C-alpha positions as CSV (number, residue, x, y, z in Angstrom):
1,M,0.0,0.1,0.0
2,V,1.0,3.6,-0.2
3,A,2.4,5.7,2.5
4,Q,-0.8,7.9,2.5
5,A,-2.9,6.0,3.6
6,L,-5.8,6.6,6.2
7,V,-4.4,5.1,9.7
8,V,-6.9,3.3,12.1
9,V,-6.3,3.1,16.2
10,S,-8.5,0.7,17.4
11,A,-8.6,1.5,21.3
12,L,-6.0,4.2,20.7
13,L,-2.9,3.6,18.9
14,A,-0.3,3.8,16.5
15,A,3.0,1.9,15.8
16,A,5.7,1.8,12.6
17,V,6.7,-1.6,13.0
18,A,5.0,-5.1,14.0
19,V,5.6,-6.2,17.8
20,A,4.6,-9.6,19.3
21,A,1.9,-8.8,22.0
22,A,3.6,-11.3,24.4
23,E,6.4,-8.8,24.7
24,Y,4.7,-6.7,27.4
25,V,2.4,-8.6,30.6
26,R,0.1,-6.2,31.8
27,P,-0.1,-5.4,35.4
28,P,-3.2,-5.9,37.3
29,P,-6.1,-3.9,37.4
30,G,-6.0,-1.1,39.9
31,R,-8.9,-0.3,42.5
32,I,-12.0,1.9,41.6
33,I,-11.5,5.5,43.3
34,L,-14.8,6.9,44.7
35,T,-14.7,10.7,45.2
36,E,-16.9,12.1,47.6
37,H,-18.5,16.1,47.5
38,T,-17.4,17.6,51.0
39,E,-18.7,21.1,49.9
40,P,-21.4,23.0,50.5
41,A,-24.7,22.2,48.3
42,D,-24.9,25.3,46.0
43,H,-20.8,24.9,45.2
44,P,-20.1,23.7,41.8
45,Q,-18.7,20.1,41.3
46,Q,-17.9,17.9,38.5
47,A,-17.1,20.9,36.3
48,H,-15.6,20.5,32.6
49,V,-15.4,22.2,30.0
50,S,-16.0,21.5,26.5
51,A,-15.5,23.6,23.0
52,V,-18.8,25.3,21.0
53,G,-17.4,26.6,17.6
54,E,-14.2,28.4,16.9
55,R,-14.1,31.2,19.9
56,H,-16.7,29.6,22.6
57,V,-16.3,27.4,25.0
58,R,-19.3,25.6,27.2
59,V,-18.9,25.1,30.9
60,S,-20.7,22.4,32.7
61,W,-21.5,21.5,36.5
62,V,-23.6,20.4,38.9
63,T,-24.9,21.7,42.1
64,D,-27.1,19.3,45.4
65,D,-28.7,23.1,45.6
66,K,-31.3,23.3,43.4
67,H,-31.8,27.1,43.5
68,A,-28.0,27.7,42.7
69,Q,-27.6,29.9,39.3
70,S,-26.8,28.9,35.9
71,V,-24.2,31.8,35.8
72,V,-20.4,31.8,34.7
73,E,-17.7,35.0,35.5
74,Y,-15.0,34.6,34.1
75,G,-11.9,36.9,33.0
76,K,-8.0,37.2,32.4
77,A,-7.0,37.4,35.6
78,S,-7.7,35.6,39.3
79,R,-10.6,36.9,40.7
80,N,-11.2,39.7,38.3
81,Y,-14.1,38.6,36.5
82,T,-15.0,41.2,34.0
83,M,-17.6,39.0,32.0
84,S,-20.3,36.9,33.2
85,A,-22.7,34.3,31.0
86,T,-26.0,33.2,31.9
87,G,-27.0,29.9,30.5
88,D,-29.8,26.6,31.5
89,H,-29.9,23.6,33.5
90,T,-31.2,19.9,33.2
91,S,-31.8,17.7,35.8
92,Y,-33.0,13.4,35.5
93,R,-34.2,10.7,37.2
94,Y,-33.1,7.3,37.0
95,F,-36.2,5.4,38.6
96,L,-35.0,5.8,42.9
97,Y,-31.9,8.0,41.9
98,S,-32.3,11.5,41.3
99,S,-29.5,14.1,40.0
100,G,-28.3,17.5,40.9
101,K,-28.8,20.9,39.2
102,I,-26.8,20.2,35.8
103,H,-25.6,23.9,34.4
104,H,-24.5,24.6,31.2
105,V,-23.0,27.7,30.3
106,T,-21.9,29.0,26.8
107,I,-19.2,32.0,27.7
108,G,-17.1,34.3,24.8
109,P,-16.2,34.9,22.4
110,L,-12.4,34.4,23.5
111,E,-9.4,34.5,22.3
112,P,-7.3,31.8,21.1
113,S,-4.5,30.1,23.4
114,T,-5.7,32.4,26.7
115,V,-6.0,31.6,30.0
116,Y,-9.4,32.5,31.5
117,Y,-10.2,32.5,35.6
118,Y,-13.7,31.6,36.0
119,R,-16.1,30.6,38.8
120,C,-19.4,29.2,38.6
121,G,-22.8,29.9,40.0
122,E,-21.3,33.0,42.3
123,A,-19.9,30.9,44.4
124,G,-17.3,27.9,45.8
125,R,-13.7,27.8,44.1
126,E,-11.9,29.0,41.0
127,F,-11.2,27.6,37.9
128,S,-8.9,28.2,35.1
129,L,-9.0,27.4,31.6
130,R,-6.6,27.5,28.2
131,T,-8.4,28.0,25.1
132,P,-7.5,25.8,22.0
133,P,-5.1,27.5,19.2
134,A,-6.6,29.5,16.7
135,A,-3.7,27.7,13.9
136,L,-1.8,24.5,13.4
137,P,-0.1,23.3,15.6
138,I,-2.3,22.0,17.5
139,E,-1.7,18.9,20.4
140,L,-4.6,16.4,20.9
141,A,-4.8,14.2,23.8
142,L,-6.8,10.7,23.0
143,V,-7.9,8.0,25.9
144,G,-9.9,5.5,25.4
145,D,-12.8,3.6,28.1
146,L,-11.7,5.9,31.0
147,G,-13.1,4.2,34.7
148,Q,-12.4,6.0,37.7
149,T,-9.4,3.7,38.8
150,E,-5.8,4.2,40.1
151,W,-4.6,3.3,36.7
152,T,-7.3,5.9,35.3
153,A,-5.6,8.6,37.6
154,S,-2.1,7.1,36.7
155,T,-3.2,7.7,32.9
156,L,-4.7,11.3,33.4
157,A,-1.6,12.4,35.1
158,H,0.7,11.2,32.8
159,A,-1.2,13.3,29.8
160,S,-1.3,16.0,32.0
161,K,2.5,16.6,32.8
162,T,3.4,17.2,28.7
163,D,0.5,20.2,27.7
164,Y,-2.1,19.3,25.5
165,D,-4.6,21.5,23.7
166,M,-7.8,19.2,23.9
167,L,-8.6,15.9,24.8
168,L,-10.6,13.6,23.1
169,V,-12.2,10.2,24.5
170,P,-14.3,7.7,22.3
171,G,-16.7,6.5,24.9
172,D,-17.2,4.5,28.2
173,L,-16.4,7.9,30.6
174,S,-17.6,6.6,34.3
175,Y,-18.5,3.0,33.6
176,A,-21.9,3.9,36.0
177,D,-23.5,1.1,34.5
178,T,-26.9,2.2,35.9
179,Q,-25.5,2.9,39.4
180,Q,-26.1,6.9,39.0
181,P,-23.8,7.5,42.1
182,L,-21.0,6.6,40.3
183,W,-21.3,9.1,37.4
184,D,-21.1,11.5,40.5
185,S,-18.2,9.9,41.7
186,F,-16.6,10.3,38.1
187,G,-17.7,13.4,37.8
188,R,-15.6,14.8,40.7
189,F,-13.2,12.9,39.9
190,V,-11.7,14.1,36.5
191,Q,-12.7,17.6,37.5
192,R,-9.1,18.5,37.9
193,H,-8.3,17.7,34.6
194,A,-11.6,18.1,32.5
195,C,-12.1,22.0,34.1
196,R,-8.7,22.8,32.6
197,R,-8.9,22.1,29.0
198,P,-11.7,21.4,26.5
199,W,-13.1,17.6,26.8
200,M,-14.7,16.1,23.7
201,V,-16.5,12.8,24.1
202,T,-18.5,10.1,22.5
203,Q,-20.5,7.3,23.6
204,G,-20.1,3.8,24.5
205,N,-21.8,0.8,25.8
206,H,-21.4,1.7,29.1
207,E,-23.3,5.2,28.6
208,V,-26.3,3.2,27.2
209,E,-27.7,2.5,30.9
210,A,-31.0,1.0,28.9
211,P,-33.6,0.4,31.4
212,P,-34.9,-3.7,31.7
213,L,-36.1,-5.7,28.5
214,H,-39.5,-4.8,29.9
215,P,-39.7,-1.6,31.1
216,V,-41.9,0.0,33.7
217,P,-43.8,3.0,33.4
218,A,-41.7,6.1,34.0
219,S,-38.2,3.8,32.9
220,P,-35.3,6.3,31.8
221,P,-34.4,6.3,28.0
222,P,-30.8,5.1,27.0
223,F,-28.3,7.8,27.5
224,A,-29.9,9.4,30.0
225,A,-27.0,10.3,32.0
226,Y,-24.8,10.8,29.2
227,G,-27.1,13.2,27.6
228,A,-28.0,15.4,30.7
229,R,-24.1,15.7,31.9
230,W,-21.8,15.6,28.8
231,R,-23.5,18.1,26.5
232,M,-21.4,18.4,22.9
233,P,-21.8,20.5,20.4
234,H,-24.3,18.6,18.1
235,E,-26.4,21.6,17.3
236,E,-23.9,23.6,15.7
237,S,-22.9,20.6,13.9
238,G,-25.9,20.6,12.4
239,S,-26.7,17.3,14.0
240,P,-30.1,16.1,15.6
241,S,-28.4,14.2,18.1
242,N,-25.7,14.4,21.2
243,L,-24.5,10.8,20.3
244,Y,-23.2,11.9,17.2
245,Y,-21.4,15.5,16.0
246,S,-18.5,17.3,14.9
247,F,-16.2,20.5,15.3
248,D,-13.3,22.2,13.8
249,A,-9.6,23.0,15.7
250,A,-7.0,25.0,15.1
251,G,-8.8,27.6,12.7
252,R,-10.6,24.9,10.9
253,A,-7.2,23.6,10.0
254,V,-8.2,20.0,11.7
255,H,-12.0,18.2,10.9
256,V,-13.3,15.8,14.1
257,V,-16.2,13.9,13.7
258,M,-17.7,11.9,16.7
259,L,-19.6,9.0,15.8
260,G,-22.1,6.8,17.4
261,S,-21.4,3.3,17.7
262,Y,-24.9,3.2,19.6
263,A,-26.9,5.3,17.6
264,P,-28.6,3.8,14.7
265,F,-26.2,4.0,11.5
266,D,-27.7,2.2,8.6
267,A,-28.0,4.4,5.3
268,S,-31.6,5.2,6.4
269,S,-30.3,6.7,9.7
270,D,-30.5,10.4,10.9
271,Q,-26.6,9.5,11.5
272,Y,-25.7,8.3,8.3
273,R,-27.2,11.1,6.8
274,W,-25.9,13.9,8.9
275,L,-22.7,12.3,8.3
276,A,-22.7,12.3,4.6
277,R,-23.8,16.1,4.6
278,D,-21.1,16.8,7.2
279,L,-18.4,15.2,5.3
280,A,-19.6,16.9,2.1
281,A,-19.4,20.5,3.7
282,V,-15.7,19.9,4.2
283,D,-13.2,22.0,2.1
284,R,-9.9,20.2,2.1
285,R,-8.2,23.2,0.7
286,A,-9.1,24.8,3.8
287,T,-9.2,21.9,6.6
288,P,-6.2,19.6,5.5
289,W,-7.2,17.0,8.4
290,L,-10.0,14.9,8.8
291,V,-10.6,13.0,11.9
292,V,-13.2,10.4,13.0
293,L,-13.5,8.7,16.2
294,L,-15.9,6.1,17.3
295,H,-16.5,3.5,19.9
296,A,-16.7,-0.3,18.7
297,P,-13.4,-0.8,16.5
298,W,-14.4,-1.8,13.0
299,Y,-10.8,-3.3,12.6
300,N,-9.8,-5.9,15.8
301,T,-7.5,-9.0,16.1
302,N,-8.4,-9.2,20.0
303,A,-10.2,-12.0,21.0
304,A,-12.7,-9.4,23.2
305,H,-15.3,-7.8,21.3
306,Q,-15.1,-10.0,17.9
307,G,-17.1,-8.4,15.1
308,E,-18.9,-5.9,16.9
309,G,-17.9,-2.9,15.0
310,E,-18.5,-4.6,12.1
311,A,-22.3,-3.7,10.6
312,M,-21.5,-0.4,11.2
313,R,-18.2,-0.5,9.4
314,K,-20.1,-2.0,6.4
315,A,-22.5,1.0,6.6
316,M,-20.3,3.9,6.6
317,E,-16.8,2.9,5.9
318,R,-17.4,4.1,2.1
319,L,-18.3,7.1,3.2
320,L,-15.2,8.0,4.9
321,F,-12.8,6.8,2.0
322,E,-14.9,8.9,-0.1
323,A,-14.1,12.6,2.3
324,R,-10.0,11.2,2.2
325,V,-10.5,11.0,6.2
326,D,-7.0,11.0,7.3
327,V,-7.1,8.9,10.8
328,V,-9.8,7.1,12.6
329,F,-9.8,6.3,16.7
330,A,-11.5,3.8,18.1
331,G,-12.3,2.3,21.7
332,H,-14.1,-0.5,23.5
333,V,-11.6,-3.2,23.4
334,H,-9.2,-2.8,26.5
335,A,-5.8,-2.9,24.6
336,Y,-4.0,-1.0,22.2
337,E,-3.3,-1.6,18.7
338,R,-2.9,0.1,15.3
339,F,-2.7,-0.9,11.5
340,V,-1.9,-0.7,8.5
341,S,-3.5,2.2,6.4
342,V,-6.4,0.8,4.7
343,S,-8.0,1.2,1.5
344,L,-11.2,0.9,-0.1
345,F,-10.4,-0.7,-3.2
346,P,-8.0,-3.2,-4.2
347,S,-4.4,-3.3,-5.0
348,V,-3.1,-2.8,-9.1
349,H,0.7,-4.1,-9.3
350,G,0.9,-3.9,-6.0
351,E,0.0,-0.3,-5.4
352,S,-3.1,1.2,-3.9
353,I,-5.7,2.6,-5.9
354,G,-7.6,4.5,-2.9
355,C,-6.9,6.5,-0.5
356,P,-6.0,4.7,2.8
357,M,-7.2,5.5,6.0
358,T,-5.0,4.8,9.4
359,R,-6.9,3.6,12.1
360,T,-6.2,3.3,16.0
361,R,-7.2,1.6,19.3
362,S,-6.3,2.3,22.5
363,N,-7.3,1.9,26.0
364,S,-6.6,4.2,29.2
365,H,-6.8,2.3,32.1
366,C,-9.8,0.6,33.1
367,C,-9.7,-2.3,31.9
368,R,-10.7,-5.3,34.6
369,R,-10.3,-8.3,32.5
370,R,-7.4,-10.0,31.2
371,Q,-7.5,-8.9,27.0
372,G,-5.6,-11.7,24.3
373,F,-4.4,-11.4,21.1
374,E,-5.4,-14.2,18.3
375,K,-2.2,-14.5,16.3
376,N,-3.8,-16.3,13.1
377,H,-6.9,-13.7,13.0
378,R,-7.6,-12.9,9.3
379,L,-6.9,-9.1,10.4
380,A,-3.3,-10.3,11.4
381,P,-1.5,-9.3,8.4
382,L,-3.0,-5.6,9.1
383,S,-1.7,-5.0,12.6
384,M,1.6,-3.3,12.8
385,M,1.2,-3.0,16.4
386,R,-0.5,-4.4,19.5
387,E,-0.2,-5.2,23.3
388,A,-2.4,-5.2,26.3
389,S,-0.9,-2.0,27.8
390,F,-2.7,1.0,29.8
391,G,-1.7,4.5,28.4
392,H,-2.9,7.7,26.6
393,G,-2.4,8.8,22.8
394,R,-1.2,12.0,21.3
395,L,-1.7,13.2,17.7
396,R,0.2,16.5,17.3
397,V,-1.1,18.1,13.9
398,V,2.1,19.8,13.2
399,N,1.7,21.9,9.8
400,A,-1.2,21.0,6.4
401,T,0.9,18.1,5.3
402,S,2.3,16.3,8.9
403,A,1.1,15.1,12.1
404,H,2.7,13.1,14.6
405,W,1.3,10.0,16.5
406,S,2.7,8.5,19.8
407,W,1.7,6.2,22.4
408,H,2.0,6.6,25.8
409,R,2.0,3.4,27.8
410,N,1.8,3.4,31.8
411,D,5.0,2.1,33.4
412,D,4.8,2.8,37.2
413,A,5.7,6.1,37.8
414,D,6.3,6.8,34.1
415,S,5.2,7.4,30.8
416,V,6.8,5.4,27.9
417,V,6.8,6.4,24.4
418,R,5.9,2.7,23.4
419,D,5.0,3.5,19.7
420,E,4.7,6.8,17.3
421,L,4.1,7.3,13.9
422,W,4.1,10.1,11.3
423,L,1.2,11.0,9.4
424,E,0.9,12.2,6.0
425,N,-2.0,14.2,4.7
426,L,-4.4,12.8,2.3
427,A,-5.8,15.4,0.6
428,A,-2.3,17.2,0.4
429,N,-1.0,13.9,-1.5
430,A,-1.4,14.5,-5.1
431,S,-1.2,10.8,-6.1
432,C,-3.8,10.3,-3.8
433,R,-6.3,13.1,-5.5
434,Q,-5.2,11.8,-9.2
435,R,-6.5,8.2,-8.0
436,Q,-9.7,9.7,-6.6
437,H,-10.6,10.5,-10.2
438,D,-9.9,7.4,-11.6
439,E,-11.5,5.3,-8.9
440,P,-13.8,2.3,-10.0
441,T,-17.4,2.2,-9.1
442,A,-18.8,0.5,-6.2
443,V,-19.7,-2.5,-8.0
444,N,-15.8,-3.3,-8.9
445,S,-14.5,-3.1,-5.4
446,R,-13.8,-5.4,-3.2
447,D,-15.7,-7.5,-1.6
448,D,-17.1,-5.7,1.7
449,E,-16.5,-8.8,4.0
450,L,-13.5,-8.7,6.3
């Protein structure tokens, strides 16, 4: 295959050489860390921020006091708040559980690469955040399958030691699994990180929290907690659902698409139609980089979760190829794996005639079970690096043509770069552009079965 291929990082990973999974023995799972709220009822807790457009940020938090105000005061100097914004609030019930008051306030317009100090609800402590840059380079940290364990704490600490601009999460946040107080604990647990940089997330299977097969009256809908607590900019990207959306970063140099593995995705679905419109609207002359995140990987040689992303791959993969997506990141499987760049079309005389993508999958730290790779898996020849390690990934988009991917494994107190790869942008590759004009029609493409 040509080097300019779409990269697939499943459970968040990437590597330049094949490495046997047997080289690394993962340490045992860490214990769960429960984080209590010890401040007054009107004081903010579970604060986190997310990007809304190029110059705005949404501040979200929870109060036990149902009369607390949904207002944020902010400014460029500590304790000197020269601006304020008012937002809205929501709450939800999950059988006998009743959430606190969940506030969402959008602040801005804000200057890029600037530190702002802010206070929520006119009470409690001061927070600070730094806005993303308005141009390249930009550093995106990626963690999948978070949880709230000792390994979660280790991974987030390692990610924060080396600065980043935004954090992307391809699903599975709190692992509450219907135990709603764990959502509150998770929000407090990640607050020290999530209040400082925009966290952009999509849902995983642990966010579904569907009612029993035979729901009783007043049963909560699926994604009730996730939708109320983690509001993402879906409306701003024309999406009808908080389960999938897109956003631009670095002055529109990077377009990030967050897909919903657990929302309908076939060709007749709202998500499919939205994705087709969203990708078609991207001008690759102004937006050279196109990145996609989802939860259930489309490529996976691990014994866990085999085939769970296959239906979505069959439905949507062609849209990604046609749009010349550069890299796909996934979660779900609690191990790191990077695949060779994958092309939609067969090779001719040993050379790919599509514009291939790179795919990666990575795990941050929450897994409770052993993950094993299948040596004779049908996709094994495409798997370039795989190991069952905890850690985080970093995608540094340097300029319009080059980006650097690295996988940082947790080794005790240290974060070790275990895998790294330079990516060349597909939109900038002349041979890729030429091939697009000459690509065969769908009836001549390869067998869609993997």
